[in-house]
C-alpha atoms as a printed R data frame, in Angstrom:
    type eleno elety resid chain resno       x      y       z
1   ATOM     1    CA   MET     A     1   0.000  0.000   0.000
2   ATOM     2    CA   LYS     A     2   1.284  3.448  -0.956
3   ATOM     3    CA   ALA     A     3   0.704  6.753   0.747
4   ATOM     4    CA   VAL     A     4   0.605 10.019  -1.140
5   ATOM     5    CA   SER     A     5   0.626 13.566   0.157
6   ATOM     6    CA   ILE     A     6  -1.043 16.402  -1.687
7   ATOM     7    CA   MET     A     7   0.137 19.911  -0.963
8   ATOM     8    CA   LEU     A     8  -2.309 22.688  -1.719
9   ATOM     9    CA   ARG     A     9  -1.399 26.283  -2.423
10  ATOM    10    CA   GLY     A    10  -3.695 29.148  -3.156
11  ATOM    11    CA   PRO     A    11  -4.238 32.868  -2.868
12  ATOM    12    CA   ASN     A    12  -6.344 32.623   0.311
13  ATOM    13    CA   GLU     A    13  -7.832 30.191   2.827
14  ATOM    14    CA   TYR     A    14 -11.191 30.162   1.070
15  ATOM    15    CA   MET     A    15  -9.691 28.903  -2.184
16  ATOM    16    CA   ILE     A    16  -7.612 26.291  -0.386
17  ATOM    17    CA   ASP     A    17 -10.722 25.050   1.458
18  ATOM    18    CA   GLU     A    18 -12.620 24.789  -1.832
19  ATOM    19    CA   VAL     A    19  -9.791 22.910  -3.546
20  ATOM    20    CA   GLU     A    20  -9.476 20.576  -0.563
21  ATOM    21    CA   ARG     A    21 -13.211 19.870  -0.645
22  ATOM    22    CA   SER     A    22 -13.105 19.200  -4.406
23  ATOM    23    CA   ILE     A    23 -10.160 16.816  -4.076
24  ATOM    24    CA   HIS     A    24 -11.879 15.022  -1.191
25  ATOM    25    CA   ASP     A    25 -15.056 14.622  -3.268
26  ATOM    26    CA   ALA     A    26 -13.107 13.289  -6.247
27  ATOM    27    CA   LEU     A    27 -11.200 10.780  -4.111
28  ATOM    28    CA   CYS     A    28 -14.458  9.596  -2.542
29  ATOM    29    CA   VAL     A    29 -15.915  9.026  -6.018
30  ATOM    30    CA   VAL     A    30 -12.872  7.015  -7.081
31  ATOM    31    CA   ARG     A    31 -13.023  4.946  -3.883
32  ATOM    32    CA   ARG     A    32 -16.740  4.293  -4.381
33  ATOM    33    CA   VAL     A    33 -16.212  3.155  -7.983
34  ATOM    34    CA   LEU     A    34 -13.376  0.836  -6.986
35  ATOM    35    CA   GLU     A    35 -15.406 -0.657  -4.118
36  ATOM    36    CA   SER     A    36 -18.633 -1.188  -6.054
37  ATOM    37    CA   GLY     A    37 -17.165 -1.945  -9.462
38  ATOM    38    CA   THR     A    38 -19.962  0.003 -11.171
39  ATOM    39    CA   VAL     A    39 -20.228  3.387 -12.837
40  ATOM    40    CA   VAL     A    40 -23.334  5.376 -13.675
41  ATOM    41    CA   ALA     A    41 -23.101  7.141 -17.001
42  ATOM    42    CA   GLY     A    42 -23.186 10.921 -16.769
43  ATOM    43    CA   GLY     A    43 -22.654 13.944 -18.945
44  ATOM    44    CA   GLY     A    44 -26.098 13.723 -20.529
45  ATOM    45    CA   ALA     A    45 -25.783 10.083 -21.623
46  ATOM    46    CA   VAL     A    46 -28.968  9.032 -19.821
47  ATOM    47    CA   GLU     A    47 -30.935 11.945 -21.261
48  ATOM    48    CA   VAL     A    48 -29.815 11.161 -24.824
49  ATOM    49    CA   ALA     A    49 -30.699  7.474 -24.421
50  ATOM    50    CA   LEU     A    50 -34.118  8.330 -22.989
51  ATOM    51    CA   SER     A    51 -34.716 10.839 -25.782
52  ATOM    52    CA   ILE     A    52 -34.013  8.191 -28.420
53  ATOM    53    CA   HIS     A    53 -36.319  5.660 -26.745
54  ATOM    54    CA   LEU     A    54 -39.087  8.244 -26.433
55  ATOM    55    CA   GLU     A    55 -38.767  9.238 -30.091
56  ATOM    56    CA   ASP     A    56 -39.041  5.576 -31.092
57  ATOM    57    CA   PHE     A    57 -42.071  5.134 -28.816
58  ATOM    58    CA   ALA     A    58 -43.717  8.295 -30.173
59  ATOM    59    CA   ARG     A    59 -43.741  6.822 -33.678
60  ATOM    60    CA   THR     A    60 -46.137  4.115 -32.466
61  ATOM    61    CA   LEU     A    61 -48.768  6.580 -31.176
62  ATOM    62    CA   GLY     A    62 -51.441  8.860 -32.564
63  ATOM    63    CA   SER     A    63 -50.794 12.444 -33.615
64  ATOM    64    CA   LYS     A    64 -51.439 14.397 -30.389
65  ATOM    65    CA   GLU     A    65 -49.602 11.973 -28.151
66  ATOM    66    CA   GLN     A    66 -46.790 11.659 -30.669
67  ATOM    67    CA   ILE     A    67 -46.219 15.421 -30.734
68  ATOM    68    CA   ALA     A    68 -46.191 15.708 -26.946
69  ATOM    69    CA   ILE     A    69 -43.738 12.850 -26.449
70  ATOM    70    CA   THR     A    70 -41.486 14.034 -29.276
71  ATOM    71    CA   GLU     A    71 -41.335 17.525 -27.748
72  ATOM    72    CA   PHE     A    72 -40.454 16.058 -24.343
73  ATOM    73    CA   ALA     A    73 -37.739 13.931 -25.957
74  ATOM    74    CA   GLU     A    74 -36.340 17.085 -27.567
75  ATOM    75    CA   ALA     A    75 -36.482 18.943 -24.237
76  ATOM    76    CA   LEU     A    76 -34.357 16.225 -22.615
77  ATOM    77    CA   LEU     A    77 -31.543 17.085 -25.029
78  ATOM    78    CA   VAL     A    78 -31.201 20.525 -23.442
79  ATOM    79    CA   ILE     A    79 -29.217 18.972 -20.573
80  ATOM    80    CA   PRO     A    80 -26.369 17.528 -22.671
81  ATOM    81    CA   LYS     A    81 -26.391 20.673 -24.846
82  ATOM    82    CA   VAL     A    82 -25.851 22.908 -21.816
83  ATOM    83    CA   LEU     A    83 -23.139 20.597 -20.478
84  ATOM    84    CA   ALA     A    84 -21.363 20.684 -23.846
85  ATOM    85    CA   ASN     A    85 -21.602 24.462 -24.083
86  ATOM    86    CA   ASN     A    86 -20.266 24.845 -20.536
87  ATOM    87    CA   ALA     A    87 -17.301 22.667 -21.500
88  ATOM    88    CA   ALA     A    88 -16.655 24.874 -24.566
89  ATOM    89    CA   LEU     A    89 -17.531 22.039 -26.966
90  ATOM    90    CA   ASP     A    90 -19.663 22.071 -30.100
91  ATOM    91    CA   ALA     A    91 -23.039 20.991 -28.709
92  ATOM    92    CA   THR     A    92 -24.572 20.142 -32.084
93  ATOM    93    CA   ASP     A    93 -21.699 17.880 -33.076
94  ATOM    94    CA   LEU     A    94 -21.592 16.214 -29.659
95  ATOM    95    CA   ILE     A    95 -25.349 15.517 -29.558
96  ATOM    96    CA   ALA     A    96 -25.187 14.035 -33.054
97  ATOM    97    CA   LYS     A    97 -22.317 11.735 -32.045
98  ATOM    98    CA   LEU     A    98 -24.097 10.699 -28.834
99  ATOM    99    CA   LYS     A    99 -27.286  9.900 -30.750
100 ATOM   100    CA   VAL     A   100 -25.366  7.781 -33.267
101 ATOM   101    CA   LEU     A   101 -23.572  5.853 -30.524
102 ATOM   102    CA   HIS     A   102 -26.751  5.296 -28.503
103 ATOM   103    CA   SER     A   103 -28.743  4.237 -31.551
104 ATOM   104    CA   ALA     A   104 -26.055  1.717 -32.505
105 ATOM   105    CA   SER     A   105 -26.050  0.063 -29.091
C-alpha cells in the first residue's frame, strides 16, 4: 500500500478550502467506484438514451400523443447541450455523435 501527500497552495484560505473539498469529493468518487465496481453514465448520456427511446415510442402513437412525447424527448436534449456548451464544446456535433452511438447500441 502506498501513501501520497497532496500539498495545496492558493491565494487565500477560502480557495484552499474549496480545492481541498473538491479533491476530497473526487477521491471519494474514485473509492466508491473501486469498491462497487460500477459506474453510472453521466454527462447527458442518460438523457440522450431516454430521448431516443421516447422518439421511437412516439412513432407508435397517434398524432397528439406523438407530438407531446417528441417535444419532451427534444427537451431532454437541453441537458447535454448545456453541459457541452459549458465545456466549450460544439453541442450540435456532440449531440449528433451521442445519438449515433446510442442508436447503434
